[in-house]
C-alpha positions, -999 to +999 in steps of 0.1 A: +000+000+000+013+035-008+017+062+018-011+087+018+003+122+015-012+157+012-029+173-006-059+152+006-090+144-013-122+132+006-113+096-002-076+099+009-086+118+041-111+090+049-084+064+043-060+083+066-086+084+094-093+047+091-055+039+092-051+060+123-081+043+140-066+009+131-032+019+145-046+032+178-068+001+182-035-020+181-027-003+215+010-006+204+027+027+214+057+022+191+035+014+161+013+044+167+043+067+171+058+058+137+030+078+118+042+110+135+073+131+126+103+128+148+095+162+163+057+159+162+039+182+187+008+171+205-018+184+229-035+155+245-057+164+275-033+182+298-001+168+283+020+184+256+044+157+243+070+166+217+086+139+196+082+101+193+098+092+226+074+114+246+045+101+225+054+065+232+056+073+269+022+090+269+006+061+251+022+035+273+007+052+304-026+057+286-031+020+277-019+008+311-049+028+326-075+025+298-081-013+296-100-030+268-097+002+247-118+002+215-118+033+193-139+047+164-128+077+145-148+096+119-137+123+094-151+157+102-134+179+076-102+183+057-080+207+037-048+202+017-026+192+046-050+191+075-077+167+088-102+171+116-118+141+132-143+133+159-139+101+179-152+080+207-136+051+226-147+028+253-125+014+281-126+004+317-103+011+346-086-014+369-117-014+392-140-024+363-156+011+358-165+017+322-162+049+303-169+063+269-145+091+260-155+116+233-132+139+215-121+159+185-086+160+169-070+184+145-041+170+125-015+187+104+007+167+080+042+171+066+047+166+028+058+130+034+024+121+050+036+119+086+016+139+112+035+169+125+009+183+148-020+167+167-043+186+190-069+165+209-097+176+232-112+147+252-141+142+277-148+111+297-183+099+305-189+071+329-212+044+315-225+011+327-212-021+310-247-026+295-244+008+278-213-002+258-217+000+220-183-011+208-184-049+207-156-065+188-125-085+197-096-063+208-078-049+178-090-035+144-127-026+143-143-050+117-155-033+085-191-044+092-192-028+127-211+005+127-193+038+129-201+068+151-229+082+130-246+048+126-244+043+164-260+077+170-229+090+187 
């Protein structure tokens, strides 16, 4: 598969979003970090990591806390080298308390297709286990599983 680089079309932006979702659903911090530039700058909740090493550290801490993490991303808009997405993910803590986290991300890409800036705003909502909507084995969301819009989220 070829690397998706700017300028984006609707189709290539949607592909980029799905590839990002698939990567994050792997819950592999190193794998995820490789789609960012060496000096990528983030805002993630209250953390502001710079570079892949800090990104790996943040993601390692994240997935040690957010157990059984399952994520869905959806394209919101795009321009030549930027993509905006909305997302939701479900997870539980080590006490078995379930949450659905909602958020928006703004992405900016370098000419080689690596993400150089990522700004995320995220809110957590406690849910009961019976309110979960993301039911698939850990890993990539199956193509037939509904997306955010189809789930009414």
